[in-house]
MMTF fields as JSON, N, C-alpha, C and O atoms, coordinates in Angstrom:
{
  "mmtfVersion": "1.0.0",
  "mmtfProducer": "UNKNOWN",
  "numBonds": 335,
  "numAtoms": 336,
  "numGroups": 84,
  "numChains": 1,
  "numModels": 1,
  "chainsPerModel": [1],
  "groupsPerChain": [84],
  "chainIdList": ["A"],
  "bondAtomList": [4, 2, 8, 6, 12, 10, 16, 14, 20, 18, 24, 22, 28, 26, 32, 30, 36, 34, 40, 38, 44, 42, 48, 46, 52, 50, 56, 54, 60, 58, 64, 62, 68, 66, 72, 70, 76, 74, 80, 78, 84, 82, 88, 86, 92, 90, 96, 94, 100, 98, 104, 102, 108, 106, 112, 110, 116, 114, 120, 118, 124, 122, 128, 126, 132, 130, 136, 134, 140, 138, 144, 142, 148, 146, 152, 150, 156, 154, 160, 158, 164, 162, 168, 166, 172, 170, 176, 174, 180, 178, 184, 182, 188, 186, 192, 190, 196, 194, 200, 198, 204, 202, 208, 206, 212, 210, 216, 214, 220, 218, 224, 222, 228, 226, 232, 230, 236, 234, 240, 238, 244, 242, 248, 246, 252, 250, 256, 254, 260, 258, 264, 262, 268, 266, 272, 270, 276, 274, 280, 278, 284, 282, 288, 286, 292, 290, 296, 294, 300, 298, 304, 302, 308, 306, 312, 310, 316, 314, 320, 318, 324, 322, 328, 326, 332, 330],
  "bondOrderList": [1, 1, 1, 1, 1, 1, 1, 1, 1, 1, 1, 1, 1, 1, 1, 1, 1, 1, 1, 1, 1, 1, 1, 1, 1, 1, 1, 1, 1, 1, 1, 1, 1, 1, 1, 1, 1, 1, 1, 1, 1, 1, 1, 1, 1, 1, 1, 1, 1, 1, 1, 1, 1, 1, 1, 1, 1, 1, 1, 1, 1, 1, 1, 1, 1, 1, 1, 1, 1, 1, 1, 1, 1, 1, 1, 1, 1, 1, 1, 1, 1, 1, 1],
  "groupList": [{"groupName": "MET", "atomNameList": ["N", "CA", "C", "O"], "elementList": ["N", "C", "C", "O"], "formalChargeList": [0, 0, 0, 0], "bondAtomList": [1, 0, 2, 1, 3, 2], "bondOrderList": [1, 1, 2], "singleLetterCode": "M", "chemCompType": "L-PEPTIDE LINKING"}, {"groupName": "GLN", "atomNameList": ["N", "CA", "C", "O"], "elementList": ["N", "C", "C", "O"], "formalChargeList": [0, 0, 0, 0], "bondAtomList": [1, 0, 2, 1, 3, 2], "bondOrderList": [1, 1, 2], "singleLetterCode": "Q", "chemCompType": "L-PEPTIDE LINKING"}, {"groupName": "ASN", "atomNameList": ["N", "CA", "C", "O"], "elementList": ["N", "C", "C", "O"], "formalChargeList": [0, 0, 0, 0], "bondAtomList": [1, 0, 2, 1, 3, 2], "bondOrderList": [1, 1, 2], "singleLetterCode": "N", "chemCompType": "L-PEPTIDE LINKING"}, {"groupName": "LEU", "atomNameList": ["N", "CA", "C", "O"], "elementList": ["N", "C", "C", "O"], "formalChargeList": [0, 0, 0, 0], "bondAtomList": [1, 0, 2, 1, 3, 2], "bondOrderList": [1, 1, 2], "singleLetterCode": "L", "chemCompType": "L-PEPTIDE LINKING"}, {"groupName": "ILE", "atomNameList": ["N", "CA", "C", "O"], "elementList": ["N", "C", "C", "O"], "formalChargeList": [0, 0, 0, 0], "bondAtomList": [1, 0, 2, 1, 3, 2], "bondOrderList": [1, 1, 2], "singleLetterCode": "I", "chemCompType": "L-PEPTIDE LINKING"}, {"groupName": "PRO", "atomNameList": ["N", "CA", "C", "O"], "elementList": ["N", "C", "C", "O"], "formalChargeList": [0, 0, 0, 0], "bondAtomList": [1, 0, 2, 1, 3, 2], "bondOrderList": [1, 1, 2], "singleLetterCode": "P", "chemCompType": "L-PEPTIDE LINKING"}, {"groupName": "ALA", "atomNameList": ["N", "CA", "C", "O"], "elementList": ["N", "C", "C", "O"], "formalChargeList": [0, 0, 0, 0], "bondAtomList": [1, 0, 2, 1, 3, 2], "bondOrderList": [1, 1, 2], "singleLetterCode": "A", "chemCompType": "L-PEPTIDE LINKING"}, {"groupName": "GLU", "atomNameList": ["N", "CA", "C", "O"], "elementList": ["N", "C", "C", "O"], "formalChargeList": [0, 0, 0, 0], "bondAtomList": [1, 0, 2, 1, 3, 2], "bondOrderList": [1, 1, 2], "singleLetterCode": "E", "chemCompType": "L-PEPTIDE LINKING"}, {"groupName": "LYS", "atomNameList": ["N", "CA", "C", "O"], "elementList": ["N", "C", "C", "O"], "formalChargeList": [0, 0, 0, 0], "bondAtomList": [1, 0, 2, 1, 3, 2], "bondOrderList": [1, 1, 2], "singleLetterCode": "K", "chemCompType": "L-PEPTIDE LINKING"}, {"groupName": "TYR", "atomNameList": ["N", "CA", "C", "O"], "elementList": ["N", "C", "C", "O"], "formalChargeList": [0, 0, 0, 0], "bondAtomList": [1, 0, 2, 1, 3, 2], "bondOrderList": [1, 1, 2], "singleLetterCode": "Y", "chemCompType": "L-PEPTIDE LINKING"}, {"groupName": "GLY", "atomNameList": ["N", "CA", "C", "O"], "elementList": ["N", "C", "C", "O"], "formalChargeList": [0, 0, 0, 0], "bondAtomList": [1, 0, 2, 1, 3, 2], "bondOrderList": [1, 1, 2], "singleLetterCode": "G", "chemCompType": "PEPTIDE LINKING"}, {"groupName": "HIS", "atomNameList": ["N", "CA", "C", "O"], "elementList": ["N", "C", "C", "O"], "formalChargeList": [0, 0, 0, 0], "bondAtomList": [1, 0, 2, 1, 3, 2], "bondOrderList": [1, 1, 2], "singleLetterCode": "H", "chemCompType": "L-PEPTIDE LINKING"}, {"groupName": "SER", "atomNameList": ["N", "CA", "C", "O"], "elementList": ["N", "C", "C", "O"], "formalChargeList": [0, 0, 0, 0], "bondAtomList": [1, 0, 2, 1, 3, 2], "bondOrderList": [1, 1, 2], "singleLetterCode": "S", "chemCompType": "L-PEPTIDE LINKING"}, {"groupName": "ASP", "atomNameList": ["N", "CA", "C", "O"], "elementList": ["N", "C", "C", "O"], "formalChargeList": [0, 0, 0, 0], "bondAtomList": [1, 0, 2, 1, 3, 2], "bondOrderList": [1, 1, 2], "singleLetterCode": "D", "chemCompType": "L-PEPTIDE LINKING"}, {"groupName": "VAL", "atomNameList": ["N", "CA", "C", "O"], "elementList": ["N", "C", "C", "O"], "formalChargeList": [0, 0, 0, 0], "bondAtomList": [1, 0, 2, 1, 3, 2], "bondOrderList": [1, 1, 2], "singleLetterCode": "V", "chemCompType": "L-PEPTIDE LINKING"}, {"groupName": "ARG", "atomNameList": ["N", "CA", "C", "O"], "elementList": ["N", "C", "C", "O"], "formalChargeList": [0, 0, 0, 0], "bondAtomList": [1, 0, 2, 1, 3, 2], "bondOrderList": [1, 1, 2], "singleLetterCode": "R", "chemCompType": "L-PEPTIDE LINKING"}, {"groupName": "CYS", "atomNameList": ["N", "CA", "C", "O"], "elementList": ["N", "C", "C", "O"], "formalChargeList": [0, 0, 0, 0], "bondAtomList": [1, 0, 2, 1, 3, 2], "bondOrderList": [1, 1, 2], "singleLetterCode": "C", "chemCompType": "L-PEPTIDE LINKING"}, {"groupName": "PHE", "atomNameList": ["N", "CA", "C", "O"], "elementList": ["N", "C", "C", "O"], "formalChargeList": [0, 0, 0, 0], "bondAtomList": [1, 0, 2, 1, 3, 2], "bondOrderList": [1, 1, 2], "singleLetterCode": "F", "chemCompType": "L-PEPTIDE LINKING"}, {"groupName": "THR", "atomNameList": ["N", "CA", "C", "O"], "elementList": ["N", "C", "C", "O"], "formalChargeList": [0, 0, 0, 0], "bondAtomList": [1, 0, 2, 1, 3, 2], "bondOrderList": [1, 1, 2], "singleLetterCode": "T", "chemCompType": "L-PEPTIDE LINKING"}],
  "groupTypeList": [0, 1, 1, 2, 3, 4, 3, 5, 6, 7, 6, 8, 9, 9, 5, 9, 10, 8, 11, 5, 7, 12, 3, 12, 13, 10, 13, 3, 14, 15, 4, 4, 7, 4, 3, 7, 7, 13, 7, 11, 9, 10, 4, 3, 16, 7, 14, 15, 8, 10, 8, 15, 8, 17, 14, 14, 5, 0, 14, 7, 3, 7, 4, 2, 13, 15, 8, 11, 5, 2, 9, 8, 3, 14, 7, 8, 9, 2, 18, 9, 17, 12, 2, 15],
  "groupIdList": [1, 2, 3, 4, 5, 6, 7, 8, 9, 10, 11, 12, 13, 14, 15, 16, 17, 18, 19, 20, 21, 22, 23, 24, 25, 26, 27, 28, 29, 30, 31, 32, 33, 34, 35, 36, 37, 38, 39, 40, 41, 42, 43, 44, 45, 46, 47, 48, 49, 50, 51, 52, 53, 54, 55, 56, 57, 58, 59, 60, 61, 62, 63, 64, 65, 66, 67, 68, 69, 70, 71, 72, 73, 74, 75, 76, 77, 78, 79, 80, 81, 82, 83, 84],
  "secStructList": [7, 6, 6, 6, 7, 7, 1, 1, 3, 3, 3, 3, 3, 7, 7, 1, 1, 7, 7, 7, 6, 6, 7, 7, 6, 6, 3, 3, 3, 3, 3, 3, 3, 3, 3, 3, 3, 3, 6, 6, 6, 3, 3, 3, 3, 3, 3, 3, 3, 6, 6, 3, 3, 3, 3, 3, 3, 4, 4, 4, 3, 3, 3, 1, 7, 6, 6, 1, 2, 2, 2, 2, 2, 2, 2, 2, 2, 2, 2, 2, 2, 2, 6, 7],
  "xCoordList": [-26.642, -25.765, -25.31, -24.998, -25.209, -24.533, -25.755, -25.595, -27.007, -27.878, -28.197, -28.642, -27.859, -28.151, -26.897, -27.027, -25.595, -24.359, -24.395, -24.86, -24.094, -23.998, -22.474, -21.65, -21.998, -20.78, -20.377, -21.272, -19.025, -17.936, -18.268, -19.261, -17.508, -17.381, -16.191, -15.466, -15.823, -14.421, -14.41, -15.291, -13.51, -13.523, -12.053, -11.236, -11.712, -10.902, -10.336, -11.098, -9.182, -8.951, -8.135, -7.13, -8.656, -8.102, -8.111, -9.133, -6.788, -6.607, -6.497, -5.863, -7.22, -7.117, -5.951, -5.507, -5.373, -4.364, -3.196, -2.668, -2.681, -1.921, -2.683, -3.64, -2.124, -2.523, -1.449, -0.243, -2.158, -1.332, -0.333, -0.562, 0.766, 1.934, 1.857, 2.434, 1.117, 0.833, -0.425, -0.657, -1.024, -2.261, -1.435, -0.571, -1.728, -1.329, -2.504, -3.595, -2.279, -3.523, -3.824, -2.944, -5.098, -5.928, -5.565, -5.557, -5.263, -5.262, -6.752, -7.719, -6.758, -7.824, -8.196, -7.306, -9.224, -9.347, -10.742, -11.366, -11.107, -12.354, -12.736, -12.109, -14.167, -14.893, -15.403, -16.018, -15.121, -15.524, -16.712, -17.705, -16.392, -17.417, -17.37, -16.349, -18.598, -18.706, -18.413, -18.951, -17.724, -17.27, -18.133, -18.573, -18.195, -18.662, -18.461, -17.882, -18.896, -18.894, -18.048, -18.03, -17.363, -16.428, -16.892, -17.272, -16.881, -17.03, -16.305, -16.771, -14.827, -13.936, -14.145, -14.411, -13.957, -13.596, -14.757, -14.479, -16.005, -17.163, -17.3, -16.882, -17.971, -18.093, -16.838, -16.395, -16.377, -15.09, -15.441, -16.518, -14.529, -14.545, -13.577, -12.412, -13.855, -12.575, -12.62, -13.627, -11.207, -10.953, -9.848, -9.072, -9.596, -8.546, -8.151, -8.752, -6.708, -5.777, -4.992, -4.198, -5.224, -4.559, -4.727, -5.876, -3.995, -4.172, -4.107, -4.149, -4.016, -3.602, -5.243, -6.003, -5.476, -6.586, -6.414, -5.73, -7.064, -7.093, -8.485, -9.478, -8.45, -9.554, -9.105, -8.052, -10.308, -10.374, -11.498, -12.498, -11.637, -13.083, -13.318, -12.522, -14.889, -15.76, -15.515, -15.348, -15.451, -15.524, -13.862, -13.562, -13.066, -11.728, -11.701, -10.663, -12.984, -13.418, -14.265, -15.02, -14.151, -14.87, -15.236, -14.273, -16.403, -16.808, -16.585, -16.965, -15.89, -15.457, -16.561, -16.552, -17.463, -18.488, -19.626, -20.437, -19.786, -20.968, -22.12, -23.031, -22.301, -23.658, -23.986, -25.07, -22.956, -23.232, -23.994, -23.738, -25.04, -25.969, -25.203, -25.787, -23.941, -23.134, -22.759, -22.258, -22.818, -21.871, -22.776, -22.197, -24.017, -24.975, -24.573, -24.055, -24.836, -24.899, -23.673, -23.712, -22.443, -21.167, -20.85, -20.314, -21.174, -21.062, -21.978, -21.674, -23.085, -23.997, -23.481, -23.419, -23.084, -22.324, -21.189, -21.121, -20.334, -19.052, -19.233, -18.533, -20.432, -20.861, -21.236, -20.802, -22.111, -22.519, -21.551, -21.492, -20.635, -19.734, -18.849, -18.453, -18.447, -17.612, -17.97, -17.268, -19.121, -20.006, -20.559, -21.221, -20.35, -20.725, -20.155, -20.368],
  "yCoordList": [-11.486, -10.932, -9.646, -8.909, -9.206, -7.853, -6.68, -5.528, -7.457, -6.369, -5.967, -4.892, -7.079, -7.04, -6.683, -6.563, -6.509, -6.019, -4.698, -4.146, -3.741, -2.504, -2.401, -2.92, -1.445, -1.248, -0.106, 0.713, 0.488, -0.244, -0.924, -0.587, -1.714, -2.574, -2.975, -3.687, -2.634, -3.072, -4.785, -5.329, -5.291, -6.888, -7.19, -6.27, -8.351, -8.857, -9.969, -10.909, -10.406, -11.13, -12.383, -12.181, -13.629, -14.881, -15.727, -16.269, -15.852, -16.852, -18.237, -18.643, -18.869, -20.406, -20.975, -22.055, -20.171, -20.761, -19.939, -19.317, -19.93, -18.988, -17.399, -17.277, -16.303, -15.133, -14.142, -14.332, -12.745, -11.74, -11.31, -11.048, -11.24, -11.235, -9.831, -9.864, -8.572, -7.868, -7.66, -6.703, -8.736, -9.233, -10.203, -10.993, -10.085, -11.356, -11.691, -11.15, -12.5, -13.366, -12.309, -11.735, -12.025, -10.901, -9.417, -8.484, -9.353, -7.841, -6.93, -7.393, -5.897, -5.338, -4.737, -4.086, -4.912, -4.63, -3.83, -3.589, -3.448, -2.582, -3.072, -3.004, -3.736, -4.421, -3.248, -2.398, -3.216, -2.164, -2.746, -2.116, -3.825, -4.396, -5.657, -6.324, -6.095, -7.797, -7.921, -7.14, -8.744, -8.763, -9.773, -9.399, -11.097, -12.049, -13.678, -13.692, -14.637, -15.833, -16.624, -16.513, -17.412, -18.376, -19.757, -19.895, -20.615, -21.996, -22.509, -23.484, -22.156, -22.689, -22.074, -22.657, -20.589, -19.935, -18.967, -18.152, -19.078, -18.416, -17.248, -16.855, -16.301, -14.88, -14.06, -13.985, -13.533, -12.816, -11.406, -10.882, -10.795, -9.238, -8.409, -8.802, -7.232, -6.015, -5.626, -5.129, -5.897, -5.048, -4.135, -4.259, -3.032, -2.253, -2.17, -1.913, -2.535, -2.289, -0.908, -0.835, 0.011, 1.442, 2.0, 2.375, 2.11, 2.382, 1.364, 1.733, 0.186, -0.976, -1.818, -1.944, -2.224, -3.028, -4.441, -4.659, -5.52, -7.081, -7.711, -7.266, -8.565, -9.464, -10.819, -11.449, -10.916, -12.155, -12.725, -12.022, -13.845, -14.907, -14.184, -13.803, -14.16, -13.714, -14.508, -14.021, -15.769, -16.958, -16.563, -17.142, -15.64, -15.272, -14.306, -14.072, -13.588, -12.433, -12.668, -13.639, -11.563, -11.759, -10.292, -9.563, -9.608, -8.73, -8.614, -9.509, -7.466, -7.081, -6.978, -7.568, -6.061, -5.902, -6.479, -6.325, -7.341, -8.365, -8.083, -8.903, -6.477, -6.239, -5.387, -4.811, -5.302, -4.768, -5.806, -7.009, -5.107, -5.764, -7.065, -8.119, -6.748, -7.635, -8.545, -9.427, -8.758, -9.542, -10.997, -12.082, -10.908, -12.085, -12.797, -13.913, -12.098, -12.366, -12.995, -13.862, -12.43, -12.799, -14.351, -15.205, -14.556, -15.571, -16.702, -17.85, -16.401, -17.487, -18.006, -19.209, -16.952, -17.413, -18.195, -19.287, -17.848, -18.77, -19.782, -20.674, -20.128, -21.402, -22.475, -23.606, -21.748, -22.366, -22.757, -23.97, -21.966, -22.257, -23.058, -24.036, -22.796, -24.113, -25.838, -26.836, -25.617, -27.077, -27.67, -28.704, -27.121, -27.307, -28.377, -28.747],
  "zCoordList": [25.558, 26.719, 26.412, 27.347, 25.118, 25.03, 25.498, 25.903, 25.273, 25.571, 27.15, 27.552, 27.891, 29.16, 30.085, 31.304, 29.386, 30.114, 30.389, 29.391, 31.399, 31.639, 31.347, 32.099, 29.795, 29.739, 29.835, 29.627, 30.153, 30.413, 31.913, 32.558, 32.28, 33.519, 34.052, 33.358, 35.229, 35.792, 36.206, 36.872, 35.784, 36.061, 36.557, 36.531, 36.974, 36.902, 36.343, 36.571, 35.597, 34.482, 35.199, 35.88, 34.978, 35.579, 34.403, 33.981, 33.798, 32.29, 32.803, 33.776, 31.979, 31.899, 31.401, 31.789, 30.428, 29.646, 29.454, 30.376, 27.939, 27.603, 27.351, 26.586, 28.077, 27.926, 27.448, 27.605, 26.672, 26.391, 27.306, 28.487, 26.76, 27.723, 28.689, 29.776, 28.262, 28.973, 30.097, 30.836, 29.951, 30.984, 32.145, 31.764, 33.343, 34.367, 34.991, 34.807, 35.654, 36.68, 37.602, 38.245, 37.686, 38.766, 38.409, 39.211, 37.058, 36.722, 36.575, 35.97, 37.071, 37.039, 35.418, 34.871, 34.828, 33.433, 33.533, 34.566, 32.111, 31.905, 30.683, 29.625, 30.968, 29.494, 28.975, 29.62, 27.727, 26.746, 25.598, 25.234, 25.249, 24.06, 24.157, 24.327, 24.042, 23.782, 21.963, 21.178, 21.637, 20.494, 19.298, 18.211, 19.883, 19.058, 19.997, 21.083, 19.517, 20.049, 19.183, 17.957, 19.851, 19.385, 19.854, 21.017, 19.138, 19.537, 20.212, 20.802, 20.491, 21.302, 22.625, 23.676, 22.384, 23.634, 24.216, 25.096, 23.717, 23.851, 23.564, 22.475, 24.528, 24.107, 24.467, 25.613, 23.535, 23.21, 23.8, 23.517, 24.621, 25.129, 24.791, 24.851, 24.413, 24.176, 25.507, 26.012, 26.318, 27.301, 27.244, 26.296, 28.294, 28.263, 29.69, 30.734, 29.313, 30.849, 30.547, 29.609, 31.267, 30.926, 29.451, 29.217, 28.605, 27.383, 26.393, 25.219, 26.64, 25.745, 25.611, 26.572, 24.478, 24.488, 24.008, 23.008, 24.744, 24.381, 24.311, 24.888, 23.703, 23.151, 24.255, 24.348, 24.949, 25.97, 26.189, 26.04, 26.514, 26.458, 27.923, 28.782, 27.824, 29.138, 30.133, 31.251, 29.942, 30.951, 31.837, 32.881, 31.263, 31.784, 32.778, 33.397, 33.04, 33.685, 34.709, 34.754, 35.796, 37.04, 37.236, 36.998, 37.618, 38.006, 39.146, 39.901, 39.666, 40.779, 42.039, 43.12, 41.523, 42.79, 42.72, 41.807, 43.904, 43.555, 43.605, 43.488, 43.846, 43.892, 42.705, 42.61, 41.719, 40.317, 39.579, 39.519, 38.985, 37.913, 36.849, 36.598, 36.374, 35.788, 36.352, 35.655, 37.805, 38.111, 38.202, 38.145, 38.326, 38.23, 36.975, 37.002, 35.819, 34.612, 34.012, 33.139, 34.614, 34.2, 34.813, 34.107, 35.952, 36.864, 36.608, 36.932, 36.039, 35.517, 34.154, 33.9, 33.219, 31.999, 32.241, 31.676, 32.941, 33.328, 33.634, 33.157, 34.727, 35.128, 33.883, 33.664, 33.241, 32.04, 31.261, 31.058, 30.675, 29.791, 30.312, 29.678, 31.426, 31.931, 32.323, 32.48, 32.364, 32.22, 31.049, 31.134, 30.003, 28.771, 28.315, 27.161]
}
């Protein structure tokens, strides 16, 4: 996944559960880096909102622009992860 994504990328954040206090449902963030894969949360990403950085699961992100090459990659991963 890391080799195929074009970073940085704009995304919206949609948490499934507890989220960092400075991030809210639908916030616009910038994906900076793919960090690692966690067996419970899947692929973890470093994102930035303003000057603050956060680590969030990729499954909680949605690429804004449907025409962007990352859109299909992230959408397919999120579908896979949600159905595993």
